[in-house]
Every structure is written in C-alpha cells, then in structure tokens.
C-alpha positions, 0 to 999 in steps of 0.5 A: 501455470502462469497467467500474463497481464497481456493475456487479459488486455484483449477485452476492456476492463469496464466490460469485464468487471461490470458484466460478470459481477455475480460470477466473479464473486463466486469464482473469488470465493472458490479461489479462496477455498482452493488457493493452497492446491492452486499454489502447489501447481505453481500459480503465478501472475506475470507482469512487467514488474514481476519480470524486472524485479525478479519476484513471482507475484505483483504484490508489494507490502506497503512500508507502513510506519510503526507497522511494517517490520522486518518479519512482515517484509521477509514473510511477504518476500518469501511468499513471492511478493516484495516486502518493505520495511517501514522507515516511517518518519526516519526517527523524527517522532517518538516510539518508532521501531529500531530501523537497524533491527528491522532491516536486519530481520528483512535481509534474508531475501530481496527487500525494500525500505520506505520513508515519509519523504518530508520527515526524511528531509529532516533527518537525511542521514537516516537514508545512509543508515538504511542503505547500509543494509543494501535494500534493493528498493527505496520507497519514498512518499509525501514529498520531493524525492529528487534530493535523495535520488543520487544517493539511492542510485549510487548505493545500487537500489532502485527508487520507487515514488508514491504519488497522490496527485497526477501533478506529482508524477513529473517530479518522480520521473525527474528523480529517475523512479523505476516505478511510480505508485499512484495512491487512492484516497481509499488507503489507510493512513495518510493520502490525498483526494484522488480515488484509485479507480480513475487515478490508475488508468489516468496515470497509465495513459500519462506514463504511456505518453511521457515515460512508457518504460516506467512501471505503474503500481496501484495502491488504495483500497486493494485488500484481496484478489479482486482488487489486484485483478481490477488494478491490472485491468486498469493498467497497473503492473502491480499493487501495494497492499497496506490494510490487508498486511496491517492485519497480518500475523507478522505485522507490528500492529497492536492486537487491540487495534486489529481486534477493533478493526475486524468486523468493521466496514469501510463506512467505519473509517474517516479521513481528517487532518484534525488528528495530526494537528492536535497531536503536533505532527507537521504533515503538509496540509494536502494530506489527510489521514484515514482511520477508524472513527473514534471518540476523539475524531467525532469530537473534532470532525469539521473543526480543522481550523480550530485544530490547527490553531490548537496545534500540538495541544493534545500531544502529551495526552495522545502519547499517554493514550498510546501507551494504554491502547486507549482507542477512544483517543488513539487512531486505528489506522486502516483504509476502506479495505477494512471491511474485507478483513475477517481474520489476522492470517499469515502474510504468506496466506494473504499473498497466495489467496490474493493471487489465486483469487485474482487468477480465477477472477481474470480467467472468468472475465476472459470467458465473457462472450461479446456480440456486435461488430468489432 
C-alpha cells in the first residue's frame, strides 16, 4: 500500500487538520496499536524526497551532537528512513563520540553525517575525515555552508542545509543544497525563533517561487505520525525527527536523561542562551538552546547579559557535573515533543509507528465532506 503526498493536497491543510481533531486522534491511537500488521502489508508514504533519496519513508533522524551515533543511524535506515550520524562540534569541544567509529557503524546502509557549521569552520579537516567514509548526505546547520559545498559535491555527497530563518534560505540555495530543512523553535537543542507551523508553508511558498526543485524538510516538535502528517500537508517533502529518536534504544543518550524526560510535558522545557555562555561554548547570539528546566536554568533565567559577562565561568563545574549526571546542572536536551514520549523503544518501532499513524490520519482527513461552491 502506497500513499502519495499529492493524493492529499486536494483539500486544504487547515480545514483537514482542524475539522477532524477528535477523529484524527482516535485514528492515530488505533494506528499505534495496529502499526505492525499495517507495516507487514507494505505501508509507505511516497514523496519527492523518498523518490529522489531512494528511501521508503519521509523520515530523517536528526544528526544530534553527542546522541546520534552509528547504531541509531543504521537502525533508522534499516527501518526505511534516512539515518544520520551527528558530527556535532567537529571535535572542537571535549567528550564527543569518536566520529570514525560511529561512521563505521553506520556504513551498513545509506547514511549521512551532520555538523554544526560554525564549529566545522574551526576544524575543516574533519569534513574530509567524514567524507572518507562515503556518506550519501552531509547535513550542515548553524552557519554558512558555502565554504564546504564544493568539497561535499566533489566527494559525491548531497548537501542538506538546515535554516532557522527565512533569510538563510538563499545562502543554502547558493551552496547548492539538495534539500533545505526549516527548523522551528519547538525543537530541542539549538535553534532560532520561528515556529514550525507558519515557517514550513512560508518556506514552501518561497521555494516554489525561487527553486521549486529543491526539497523542503520540516523540523521542530515533530515526534509522532500526527506531526509527520501535518508537515506533509504544510508542503514539506519529509521531516527531521530529533527528540523522539533522542529517546530511542539505539541513541547515545544517557539513561538518566531519558528517565527524567519521560513523563514530562512541553511546559517543562526552556529556551535560553545563558547555559552556553556559562559553560563557555561560543554559540552565535541568534541561537538559543531548549532543554528541560533545571536548577541552574532557573537560577539564571532572564540573566543573559550577566551570563555573557561571566562567559565560561562554570565550564569546569559543568564538565564535572556531566561526569556524574548531575541533572540540576547538566542540560537534558530535548524539545517540546518531550510530552509525547512514553517509553524508549527501538528506532525501527518509532519509524513504523509514525508512518502508520500518519497514513491513518491522512486517510481520515481525506474522508471529510465539504459543502458550498468550489
């Protein structure tokens, strides 16, 4: 069974998603229960991205620093999505996983690698190291991708650029991005100020006018099939999923972190710049970080200017707290989707349940009746 995105675009997203909320929730719950049997029947959702990338499902795992290792990337790819290894800070901060080892684990199938672009600029040789493992895709976010575009292209990889503001899209297009990920502020970890719901259709309209062949991917707050369905209706060709895979069996996330997160809701998260300043990580000022509220965050809320004056003053304390999983100090990095986490299942289960729920939700939307003249 194959459901194409174009099958559903005959009705408007706003009407579909608003008018059927109760029915969609019920359908989604049923899909969660029945996803194994549905998958056995060959369920998939085809989009421009699945066709071009040669994957079964329009689901991409976020290349989360410290979290997205080779085991997670390989598991997502085996499940029919597209898995990414998190190259993170390109080795410029301490404690990062061994990139070569994680890329080796991912090489059993199609995979990609992602970097924080401003950090990669400080250690550009790391890109060549990663390209030596022949990833199919390189995912760059938080900085200018153009200096790296030629090297990526010459290695035979496709460039995916994540943006946090509409004004960054032109830079990604100049770099020759195959796909552009628009990240809403609901995302965990670092991000901007745009919300996913209006950002995705605005970006879709922009690309339709300026580069209609460029793929569009939605990110930020997408943690189940309802989010996947909504993103497709907004004009996306796929989704990047972070928090839901952050709490997967294969992720490198410390167990105390997911133990704390499961059972929380989106109200429990905070977005702030103070922690980066205090721990001495030189993030550009336009980006803040979302994580679960903790004692340190509450002490420094609304004290950005003071935190930047004290830049790096807690770096040693933070490093020590990380060794002991002192979560009063260390950030448990997840997004507003944390409220949808109930357990830490396998990545395969996450992919398949998202696809089943999205397909069910979209089919329910397709049964809505409309009246009046067209």
